[in-house]
N, C-alpha and C positions, 0 to 999 in steps of 0.2 A: 941344204937349206933351201927353202922354197923361195921362189921369186916374188918380189913385191907386186901387189895389184895396183895398177895405176889409178889415179883418182878419176880419170875419165871413164874407166870401166865400172867403177863403183857407182858413179853418178848415173851412168846410162842404165845400169841394172835397177837402181832405185827408181829412176824415172819410169822405166818400163813397168815396174811393179805397181807404182801409184796409178799410172794411166790405165793399166789393165784392170786394177781393182775398181776404179771408178766406172769404167766401161761395162764391166760385168755386173756391177751393182745396178747400174742404170738399166741394162737389158733385163735383169731379173725383175726390177720394179715395173718396167713398161709392160712386160708380158704377163704380169700378175701371177707368176709362177716361179718362185725362188728355188725350185728343185733343179739346179744345174747339174747336180750329182745327187741321186736319190738317197744314197746311204749317208750323206753328210747333211748336217743342219743347214737350212737355207741361208742363215745369217753368216755362216762360216765359209760356205762354198766360194764366194767371189775372191776371198783372200787366199784360199788354198790354190784355186785355179790360176790366180795371177802369178804364182810362183813359176809356172811353166815358161811364159815369155821372158820373165826376169832371168831365169836360168839360161835360156837360149841366148839372150843378150849378153850375159856375163861370159859364157863360153865363146861366143863370137868375138867379143872384145878382147878376151884373153888370148885367143889364137891369132888375132890380127897382128900383122907385123907393125912394129913401131916405125913411123916415118922419121928418119934421121933429120936433125935440124942442122942447118948450115952455120957457119960462123956468124957471130952477132954483127948486125949492120948490113947483112946481105939480103 
C-alpha cells in the first residue's frame, strides 16, 4: 500500500504550479513572443512548463523527513 501524501506536500505543489503558470504567462506576454516551446501552442506552453517546478516541489516534499511533534502542550 502506498503511503499517504501529506496535505502540505499537495498544497506546496499546487502553489508552485499556480505561481509558475502566472510567472511564465507574464514573461510570455511581456516579451511579446509566447513561443516558450516552439512545438507547443503558445497558449498551452505556460501550463505545461509549470508542471516541472510543481513536480520538483512534490518530490522534494515527499522525500523530506517529517518533523516529529512532541507531546501536546510542550
